[in-house]
N, C-alpha and C positions, 0 to 999 in steps of 0.2 A: 500424352493424353491427360486431361484433367478429370479427377474424381470429384463429382459435384455433390455437395450436401446442402441442407437447409437448416439453419439454426432455429428458424420458426417452426420446424417440424420435430424439434427435440424437446422432450420433457424428462430430463434425467431424474431418476429416483436414487437418492444418496443416503446411505446409512450413517449413523453417528460415527462409526469407526472411519468411514470414508471421508467424512467431513473433517475429522481431526487429523487424518493423514495428509490433508491438503495444507496444513499449517507449517510450511517450510519456506525458505527463501525462494524467490522466483528464479528461473534459469539465468537471469542477468547477474544474480549473486550466488549462483549454485556452487561455485568453487572458489570464492574469495576467502582470504585469510588476513590475519594481522600482517603477515609478511608481504602480502600483495598490495597492501595499502602503502602509498608513497607519501610520507609526510613532507610538507613544504619546509625546507630548512629555515625560511624566514618567518615561519609560524610555529614556534615551539609548542604551542598548545596541542598541535596535532600529534606530535611524537608523545607528548604527555598523555594524551587520550588513549593511545595504543597501550601504553604502560599500565594505566589504571584499569582499562577494560580487560587486559590480560590477567591482572591480579583478581579482578572480579570473577573471571571465568574459573580461576583456580579455586574459588570459594563455592562455586555452584556444585551442589551435591555433597558438600562437606559440612553442612550446617548440623549442629548437634540438637536441633529442635528447640522447643520451648514456646513456639507460637509468637504472635505479635506482642503479647505482654512482655515476654522476655526480651524481645527485640527493642522495645521502647525503653527499657530500663537497664539493660546490660551494656557495659562499656565495651565497645568493639572497634576494631580498626575499620576504616571506610569500606574495605573490600568485603566485610562481613555483613554490611547492611542489607536490608530487604531488596533495595532496588538501586538502579543507576539510570540517570537521565542525561542524554546527550543534547546539549544546548548549543546550537550554532546556526549559521545562516543557510541560505538555500544553495545546495550544490557543493558542500564542503566534505562530503563523504560519510555522512552520518549513517545512511543505510548500509554502506559497505562495512562500516565498523560494527554495526548491530548484527549484520549477517555473519561477520567473522566471529563475534562473540557466540552466536548460536552454533556455528560449526565447531568451535573450540570446546564447548561445554558438553558434559555428558547428558544423556537422555534419561527418561522421556522429556521432550521439550517442544515448545511451539513458537512459531514465528509468523506473524501476520500483521496486517495494517489495522489501525483503529477501527475502520469500517468493517473489516472482516470479522473482528471480535463482536462488534455490535450485531452484525448479521447472524453470527453463531448463536448469540443469546436469543435472537428472534426465532431462529429455527429450532432450538432445543428447549428453551426456557432458561431463565437465570439460574435456577437451582441446579438443573442438570448440567449446565455449563460449568458451574463451580465444582460439582462433583467430578466432572470429566477432567478438569485441569488441575485439581488439587493434588493429584499424585505426581504432577510434573516437577521436574527440577528447576526449569527455567521457562518463563513466558516473555517473549519479546514483542513489543507493540511499536510498530513503525508508524510515523505520521500521526501522532496524537493530535486530535482536533478539538477545538473549543467552539465550533460554530453551531453546535446543537446542545443547549443546556441539558436536555434530557439524557442524551447519549453520554455526555461528560459525567453526569452524576452516576449513570449506570456503570461506566467504566471505573470510576473511582470506587464504587462499592465492590465491583468485581475484584479489583486489585487489592482492596483491603482484605477481603475474605481469602484470597489466594496467599497473600503475605502472612495472614494468620495461620494458614496451613503449612507455612514453611517454604513456599514457592519463591524463588528469586525472580525479580522483575527487572526488565530493561525497556526503556522507551526513548523515542526521538520525537521531535516536533515537526509539524508541517508548516512551511513558511512560503509565502509568495516572494518572488524575486523583488518586486517593487516595494516590499514591506521592510526590507533591511534598513534598520536604523529609524523606522517610523512605526512604532508600536508593534514591532516584530514579536511573534509568539516567543517568549523567553522563559527562563527558569522561574521567574517570579510568578508568571501566569500558571505554569504547570503546578508549582508548589501550592498556590492558592486553591486551585481546583481539586487537587487530590487530598486536601485538608489534613486529616489525622495521619496520613502516610508521608506527608511532606518531609518531616525530619528523618525519615528512614531512607530517603533517596540521596545518593551522592550525585551532585551536579557536576558534569564534566563539560567544560566550555571548549568548543572547537572553533577557532578563528580561521579565517581564510578568505581568499578572493572568490567572489561568486563567479564560477566559470560558465554559467549558463547565460543565455540572452535575457536581458531585462525586457519584459514584454513578450508577446507571443511571437513564435517564429512564423515566417511567411507561409501561408497555406498554399499548396499547389492548386492550380486551377482545376476544378472538377472536370471529369471526362464527360463526354456526351453519352447518353444511355445506349445509343446504338454502337458505341465504340467498346463497351465493356466486354463483350464476349471475345472480341479479337484480342484486346489487351490481356485479358485473363489467360487465354491460351498461350500468348507470347511470353508472359511473365511467370506463369505458374504451371508450366508443363510438368506433368508427372507428380503433381501435388494434390492433396485433398483440400478443396476449396468450398467454403460455405457461401452460397449465392442467395441473397435475400432482397426482397423489396423492403425498403427502409421502414415504411409505415407498418407493414405487416410484422416485421421484426420487433419494432418498438412496442406494438400492441401485445406481442407474444411474451415479452419480458415480464409483463404484469402477472403472468401465470406461472412464472418460475421464480422461486425465492432467490434473492441475490447470493445467498450462501452456496447456491448450486451453479453459479455462473462459470466457475472453474471447470466443472464437469460438462456444462453446456457446450463449451468450446473444445472439449477434449478431442484430440486427433486432428483438429483443423489447422492447416498450415498457412492459410490465407483466407481473406474474406472479400467479397464483392457486394457492394450495396448500390442498388439503383434508386434514383430519385430521393436522395437525402433532403430532408426539409428541417426547418427550424423547429425545435421542440419548445412548446409554449407552456406546458404544465410542469410545475415544480416536482411533483412526485415521479413523473415520467422521466424528467431530466436526471434526477438523483439515481434512479435505477440505471440509466444509461451510463452514468459516470462509473458505476461499478463494473459494467461490461467493458468500458474503455480501459480501466485498470487491469482487468484480467487479460485483455488482448495485448496490452503493453508488456505485462509480466512475461508473456510467452513470445513476445516479439513477432506478432502476427501482422504481416503487411496488408494494407487495405487499398483496394481500388473502388472509387465511388463516383457516381454522377449526382447531379442536384446542386444544392448549395455547398459552398466551401465550409470546412469544419470551423473556421473562425466565425461562422454565422449559425452554428449548430444550436446555440442557446440565445435567448433574447438578451437585449442590452440590459434590461432590468436584472436578469439573473447574473450576468457577468459583473454587476456592480453591487449586488445584494449580499445577504448574509452568508450565502454559500459560495462566495467568489473563489475561495481557495479550490474547492472541488471542481468547479467549472473551468477555471484556469488550467488546472492539472489535466483535465480530460481533453480540452482542446489542444493543449500542447502535445499530449501523448498521441492523440489521433492524428494530428498533423504530422508528427514524426513518422508514424507508421505509413501514412499516405505518401510522404516524401520518399520513404524507403521503397515503396512499390513503384512509384512513378519515376523517381529520379535516381533510384539505386543508392540513396544516401543511408548510412547506418542510422537506425532509430536510437 
């Protein structure tokens, strides 16, 4: 028997403490470690990255203080710098290594994506976010993005104030498969954007073959709306399933701050969407990207009718300034749909 819920009926109230508790690696990286990372023998930079990150982890929590001024002028070994940046292509294990660093380091500590931190600032205010994170030993920022100048400046300022408070920082970049070797987000971009902090970051290059498909994976054919109930019972028996009309859900997301989407899907083991349609408004699409990320983090399979996920966003969106976000969302939603319909691991 299926336990049916509706995401559109949920309006989670989340305290500051609960928001901060959500900053940890997703279940996909919940138990990874440096030992579970398998360096490619033909790519020595991968083994070197493990060595450097391990040394950086040993320095977390052992800083003798002094703030950013001391960091700028004190002569220190690389492992003692304020931050470390993992520079590499798409799918070479950067998130695995960043999560391993988080697991290895002492707390308190935070792990989240670039978008999650900007959402945190939106929910708490900049000053309260600085106050909340300044007592942490380590802040990890996965998928650092440059597609929104305002958010980039915001994160640069946040990182600067955290470094001044003695917090260690670690970051990775967000890169499209098709961008490898063609203007890829690289160390030079990261260092330019974080400005005064740039010389306080060790850049760790991770080379390797892109193991993911170039371009979007094939999206499974959408189900017919009248098939959804039968397939839901067959695929998700005994599970808690969120069943929503797509347009109703999309409209509801505007009433829930993206920082609360993790709590929005709490306890949900699968989702069913009827009558999926192309999203045409940028603000709506960007909110939906965040929901897609949270569903993927929890590996929540999806059954849906309507348009296929490769038609979820307009062509203009898929080729515009937020291409990275939309590409990632379509890829992840497609993987979750393939998991539900074809029993393929997402």
